[in-house]
C-alpha positions as CSV (number, residue, x, y, z in Angstrom):
1,M,79.5,-55.3,-18.7
2,N,80.1,-52.3,-16.4
3,T,77.6,-50.2,-18.4
4,T,74.9,-52.9,-17.7
5,V,75.6,-52.9,-14.0
6,E,75.5,-49.2,-13.6
7,S,72.2,-49.0,-15.4
8,D,70.8,-51.8,-13.4
9,L,71.9,-49.9,-10.2
10,A,70.4,-46.7,-11.4
11,S,67.1,-48.2,-12.2
12,A,66.9,-49.9,-8.8
13,Q,67.6,-46.7,-6.8
14,P,64.4,-45.0,-7.9
15,A,62.4,-48.0,-7.0
16,A,64.0,-48.2,-3.6
17,E,63.0,-44.5,-3.1
18,K,59.4,-45.2,-4.2
19,A,59.0,-48.0,-1.8
20,P,59.1,-45.7,1.4
21,V,56.8,-43.2,-0.4
22,T,54.2,-46.0,-1.1
23,M,54.4,-47.2,2.5
24,R,53.8,-43.8,3.8
25,R,50.7,-43.4,1.4
26,I,49.4,-46.5,2.6
27,R,49.9,-45.6,6.2
28,L,48.1,-42.2,5.5
29,N,45.3,-43.9,3.9
30,W,44.8,-46.4,6.7
31,V,44.9,-43.2,9.2
32,H,42.2,-41.7,7.1
33,V,40.1,-44.7,7.0
34,G,40.4,-45.2,10.8
35,S,39.5,-41.5,11.1
36,Y,36.4,-41.7,9.1
37,A,35.4,-44.9,11.0
38,V,35.7,-43.3,14.3
39,L,33.7,-40.3,12.9
40,L,31.1,-42.8,11.7
41,V,30.8,-44.4,15.1
42,L,30.4,-41.1,16.8
43,T,27.7,-40.0,14.4
44,V,25.6,-43.1,14.9
45,L,26.0,-42.6,18.7
46,Y,24.8,-39.1,18.6
47,L,22.2,-39.5,15.9
48,G,21.0,-42.9,17.1
49,P,18.5,-41.7,19.7
50,L,17.1,-38.9,17.5
51,L,16.7,-41.4,14.5
52,M,14.9,-43.8,16.9
53,L,12.8,-41.0,18.0
54,L,11.8,-40.2,14.6
55,N,11.2,-43.8,13.8
56,T,8.7,-44.1,16.6
57,A,7.1,-40.9,15.7
58,L,6.3,-42.4,12.2
59,K,4.5,-45.4,13.5
60,T,1.0,-46.1,14.5
61,L,0.2,-47.3,18.1
62,P,-0.5,-50.9,16.9
63,Q,2.8,-51.1,15.0
64,F,4.8,-49.6,18.1
65,M,3.2,-52.1,20.4
66,R,4.0,-55.1,18.0
67,D,7.6,-54.0,17.5
68,A,8.9,-51.0,19.2
69,A,12.5,-51.1,18.0
70,G,11.6,-52.1,14.5
71,L,11.8,-50.0,11.3
72,T,8.5,-48.3,10.5
73,A,6.6,-49.6,7.5
74,T,4.5,-46.6,7.0
75,L,4.8,-42.9,7.4
76,H,2.1,-42.0,9.9
77,L,2.2,-38.2,9.9
78,Q,-1.1,-38.1,11.8
79,N,1.0,-38.2,15.1
80,F,2.3,-34.8,14.4
81,T,-1.2,-33.4,13.7
82,D,-2.5,-35.0,16.9
83,A,0.4,-33.5,19.0
84,W,0.0,-30.1,17.6
85,Q,-3.8,-30.0,18.0
86,K,-4.3,-31.5,21.1
87,A,-3.5,-30.7,24.8
88,N,-2.9,-27.0,24.1
89,F,0.3,-27.6,22.5
90,P,0.4,-24.4,20.2
91,K,0.0,-22.3,23.4
92,Y,2.9,-23.9,25.1
93,M,5.1,-23.5,21.9
94,T,4.1,-19.9,21.7
95,N,5.0,-19.1,25.3
96,S,8.4,-20.9,24.9
97,L,9.2,-18.8,21.8
98,L,8.1,-15.6,23.5
99,Y,10.3,-16.4,26.7
100,T,13.2,-17.4,24.6
101,I,13.2,-14.5,22.2
102,L,12.7,-11.6,24.8
103,A,15.0,-13.1,27.4
104,T,17.8,-14.0,24.8
105,L,17.6,-10.5,23.2
106,A,17.6,-8.8,26.4
107,Y,20.7,-10.7,27.7
108,V,22.6,-10.4,24.5
109,I,22.3,-6.5,24.6
110,T,23.2,-6.3,28.2
111,A,26.0,-8.8,28.1
112,V,27.8,-6.9,25.3
113,F,27.6,-3.6,27.3
114,V,29.0,-5.3,30.2
115,A,31.7,-7.4,28.4
116,F,33.1,-4.4,26.4
117,P,34.4,-2.3,29.3
118,L,35.7,-5.5,31.1
119,A,37.6,-6.5,28.0
120,R,39.1,-3.0,27.6
121,R,39.7,-2.6,31.4
122,Y,37.8,0.7,31.2
123,V,36.3,0.1,34.6
124,K,38.0,-0.1,38.0
125,A,38.8,-3.6,39.2
126,G,38.1,-5.2,35.7
127,N,40.4,-8.1,36.3
128,F,38.5,-8.7,39.8
129,L,35.0,-8.6,38.1
130,Y,36.0,-10.8,35.3
131,T,37.3,-13.4,38.0
132,L,34.0,-13.2,39.8
133,F,32.2,-14.3,36.5
134,L,34.7,-17.1,36.1
135,I,34.1,-18.2,39.9
136,A,30.3,-17.9,39.2
137,L,30.6,-20.7,36.6
138,F,31.4,-23.2,39.4
139,L,28.8,-22.2,41.8
140,P,25.3,-23.7,42.2
141,P,22.4,-21.3,41.4
142,A,21.1,-19.4,44.5
143,L,17.5,-20.7,44.3
144,I,16.3,-19.4,47.5
145,P,17.3,-15.7,47.5
146,Q,16.3,-15.7,43.7
147,F,12.8,-17.0,44.8
148,Q,12.5,-14.5,47.7
149,L,13.6,-11.6,45.3
150,I,11.0,-12.4,42.6
151,L,8.2,-13.0,45.3
152,R,9.1,-9.6,47.0
153,L,9.1,-7.8,43.5
154,G,5.5,-9.0,42.9
155,L,6.6,-11.0,39.8
156,Y,5.8,-14.4,40.8
157,N,3.9,-16.5,38.2
158,K,4.2,-13.7,35.7
159,P,6.2,-13.8,32.4
160,L,8.3,-10.6,33.2
161,G,9.5,-12.5,36.3
162,Y,10.4,-15.5,34.6
163,I,12.2,-13.7,31.9
164,L,14.4,-11.7,34.4
165,L,15.6,-15.0,35.8
166,F,17.7,-15.4,32.5
167,L,19.4,-12.0,32.6
168,V,22.5,-13.4,34.1
169,N,24.8,-16.0,32.6
170,P,28.5,-15.7,33.3
171,I,29.5,-18.1,30.3
172,G,28.1,-15.4,28.0
173,I,30.1,-12.7,29.3
174,I,33.3,-14.8,29.4
175,I,32.8,-15.7,25.6
176,L,32.2,-12.0,24.8
177,V,35.2,-10.5,26.8
178,S,37.6,-13.1,25.2
179,Y,36.4,-12.3,21.6
180,I,36.5,-8.6,22.3
181,K,40.1,-8.8,23.2
182,T,40.9,-9.8,19.7
183,I,39.8,-6.6,18.2
184,P,42.5,-4.1,18.2
185,K,42.2,-1.2,20.7
186,E,43.1,1.4,18.1
187,L,39.5,1.3,16.8
188,D,38.4,2.7,20.2
189,E,41.0,5.4,20.0
190,A,40.0,6.2,16.2
191,A,36.4,6.4,17.3
192,V,37.0,8.9,19.9
193,I,38.9,11.0,17.6
194,D,36.2,11.0,15.0
195,G,33.6,12.0,17.6
196,C,31.8,8.7,17.9
197,G,29.9,8.3,21.1
198,Y,30.1,5.1,23.3
199,F,26.6,3.7,22.4
200,R,27.2,4.5,18.6
201,F,30.5,2.9,18.6
202,V,29.2,-0.4,20.3
203,I,26.0,-0.6,18.1
204,Q,27.5,0.5,14.7
205,I,31.2,-0.8,15.0
206,L,31.6,-3.2,17.7
207,L,28.6,-5.4,17.2
208,P,29.3,-6.2,13.5
209,L,32.7,-7.4,14.5
210,I,31.7,-9.5,17.1
211,K,29.0,-11.5,15.2
212,P,30.5,-14.9,15.8
213,A,30.7,-14.4,19.6
214,I,27.1,-13.0,19.7
215,A,25.7,-16.0,17.7
216,T,27.7,-18.3,20.0
217,V,26.2,-16.6,23.0
218,T,22.6,-16.5,21.5
219,V,22.6,-20.2,20.5
220,L,23.9,-21.3,24.2
221,H,21.5,-19.1,26.1
222,A,18.4,-19.7,23.9
223,I,18.9,-23.6,24.1
224,G,19.2,-23.0,27.9
225,I,15.9,-21.2,28.1
226,W,14.1,-23.4,25.8
227,N,15.0,-26.5,27.6
228,D,14.6,-25.2,31.2
229,Y,12.1,-27.0,33.2
230,V,13.2,-26.4,36.8
231,L,12.7,-22.6,37.0
232,A,9.3,-22.9,35.1
233,N,8.1,-25.6,37.5
234,I,9.0,-23.3,40.4
235,Y,8.1,-19.7,39.1
236,L,5.1,-20.5,36.9
237,T,2.1,-22.0,38.2
238,S,-0.6,-21.1,35.7
239,K,-1.2,-23.6,32.8
240,A,-1.8,-20.5,30.5
241,L,1.9,-19.5,31.1
242,Y,3.5,-22.9,30.8
243,P,6.5,-23.3,28.5
244,I,6.8,-26.3,26.2
245,T,8.9,-28.2,28.5
246,R,6.4,-28.1,31.3
247,G,3.6,-28.4,28.7
248,L,5.1,-31.6,27.5
249,I,4.7,-33.1,30.9
250,V,1.0,-32.3,31.0
251,F,0.8,-33.6,27.4
252,Q,2.5,-36.9,28.6
253,G,0.0,-37.1,31.2
254,I,-2.8,-37.1,28.8
255,Y,-1.1,-39.4,26.2
256,G,1.0,-41.5,28.6
257,T,0.5,-44.7,26.5
258,N,0.6,-43.2,23.1
259,W,4.3,-43.2,22.6
260,P,4.4,-42.3,18.8
261,V,2.3,-39.2,19.6
262,I,4.6,-38.3,22.5
263,A,7.7,-38.8,20.4
264,A,6.1,-36.6,17.6
265,A,5.7,-33.9,20.3
266,T,9.3,-34.3,21.5
267,L,10.6,-33.9,17.9
268,M,8.6,-30.6,17.5
269,L,9.9,-29.4,20.8
270,A,13.5,-29.9,19.6
271,L,12.9,-28.5,16.1
272,P,13.1,-24.8,16.8
273,M,16.6,-25.0,18.4
274,M,18.0,-27.3,15.7
275,V,16.9,-24.7,13.1
276,L,18.5,-22.0,15.1
277,Y,21.7,-24.0,15.3
278,L,21.9,-24.8,11.7
279,F,21.4,-21.2,10.8
280,L,24.0,-19.8,13.1
281,Q,26.4,-22.8,12.9
282,R,29.2,-21.2,10.9
283,Y,29.2,-18.3,13.3
284,V,29.2,-20.2,16.4
285,I,32.2,-22.4,15.4
286,S,34.2,-19.3,14.6
287,G,33.2,-17.7,17.7
288,F,34.4,-20.6,20.0
289,T,37.7,-21.0,18.1
290,A,38.6,-17.3,18.0
291,G,37.7,-16.5,21.6
292,S,39.8,-19.5,22.9
293,V,42.8,-19.2,20.7
294,R,43.2,-15.5,20.6
295,G,41.9,-14.6,23.9
């Protein structure tokens, strides 16, 4: 009798221990389900406007007039051809590519040579200069002095003057300084002992080590230039120099009632920056995390 009771108690104890474990697993499963549900809702909110834009771009004008919010029944790709061939769209796209590539390349190179001595405190009042960059994040752009400077330099309504406007961006300096601080300073000392010059050290040793930060700055700066409309509207008055953002306004003036064609033009406007971000995505994420956590 005692043996039977002991065996029943022994078999009941593992079952009692398994019950809390099972409850924990059920709770974890519900947490996972809830997390994925929240992510799904956020994905729909973020991708919803883009999908609606794509849906509109694939419709014919009569279909859009009959049911603007409904799903398209056909894939009318002629809208993209019309948007590309008409209203000087290739010229505007070429101008934007030129401005974005040249301005971003010049900014990244100069920003690296500015951020490195600030991060290493190789210049006097390095902390003060870094603080000025932080303060500049919260200040409005000085449009009037900037306009007077470009005007007196004779660079108004010229591509060079427009490109020079994007050579200053404090957020890029801050990201680069934070990331360079994570690199051991012993590398600098070893390079000096080996006779490595300053420019050679920055180009051959530092640049490969800060690829994530450079990718982050490149994406942020390129998107800012590509999407700029205010400065283009102020400093570029010739239609031959318009970037794609201002050209899209001209395009809308011509096809103001043909919303499928305008939607196709807007998608082509966003495509280059989407490709750039997808290409540099893994570097951008690591650049943000390393610069914020270790810096």
